[in-house]
C-alpha positions in Angstrom: 0.0 -0.2 0.0 1.1 3.7 -0.8 1.6 5.5 2.4 0.0 8.9 3.1 -3.1 8.3 1.3 -5.3 6.7 3.6 -7.3 8.3 6.5 -5.6 7.3 10.1 -8.7 8.4 11.9 -10.8 5.2 11.6 -12.9 4.6 14.8 -16.2 3.1 15.7 -19.1 4.9 14.8 -22.8 4.1 15.2 -25.0 4.2 12.6 -28.8 4.7 13.6 -31.5 3.9 11.1 -34.3 6.6 11.5 -36.9 4.5 10.0 -37.0 1.6 12.6 -34.5 3.0 15.1 -31.9 0.2 14.1 -28.2 0.8 15.3 -25.2 -1.2 14.2 -21.6 -0.2 14.8 -18.9 -0.3 12.3 -15.7 1.6 11.5 -15.5 4.9 9.7 -13.8 8.4 9.5 -17.3 10.1 9.1 -17.5 13.4 11.4 -20.3 13.7 13.3 -21.3 16.1 16.2 -23.7 13.9 17.9 -23.1 10.7 19.9 -25.0 7.9 21.1 -24.3 5.6 24.2 -24.6 1.6 23.2 -23.6 -0.9 25.8 -22.6 1.5 28.1 -20.0 2.9 25.6 -20.5 6.4 23.8 -19.7 6.3 20.0 -20.1 9.1 17.5 -23.6 9.0 15.6 -24.5 8.8 12.0 -28.1 9.3 11.0 -29.4 7.4 8.4 -32.8 7.5 6.3 -32.5 4.2 5.3 -30.2 1.4 5.8 -30.1 -2.4 5.1 -32.7 -3.1 7.8 -35.3 -1.1 6.4 -34.8 -1.1 2.4 -37.3 -2.8 0.7 -34.8 -4.8 -1.5 -33.0 -6.5 1.7 -36.1 -6.8 3.7 -38.2 -8.6 0.9 -41.2 -6.4 1.9 -41.8 -4.3 -1.4 -44.9 -2.4 -1.6 -47.3 -3.8 -4.2 -48.8 -1.5 -6.4 -52.4 -2.1 -7.2 -52.5 -0.6 -11.0 -55.9 -2.1 -11.8 -57.4 -0.4 -8.7 -55.8 2.8 -9.4 -56.8 2.7 -12.8 -60.6 1.9 -11.7 -60.4 4.7 -9.3 -59.4 7.4 -11.9 -62.0 6.4 -14.1 -64.5 6.4 -11.5 -63.2 9.9 -10.4 -63.6 11.7 -13.8 -66.6 9.7 -15.0 -68.9 12.6 -14.4 -67.0 14.9 -16.7 -67.3 12.2 -19.5 -71.2 12.5 -18.9 -71.0 16.0 -19.3 -68.9 15.8 -22.3 -71.2 13.9 -24.0 -74.5 15.7 -23.2 -72.5 19.0 -24.8 -71.9 17.0 -27.9 -75.2 16.0 -28.4 -76.5 19.7 -27.8 -74.2 21.1 -30.3 -75.5 18.5 -32.9 
């Protein structure tokens, strides 16, 4: 390895998934202002929006989109406008 190109300040850092409150420790050089106590030891804290414990790809809990239901909902919502347009066409003829 070349000397002088790698950071020297690797330390244990607590990463917290804010969506499910899961905390895991790993080595990092990330700068933080907050700390978190884990098992009686205080670690620098990095907050995450999503991690391996909450991401649908890793958890297998993908959201199912009901596209057929969405289409039906759209059609029923705008059905009243379609009737008005047909009446207007008949009146114009």
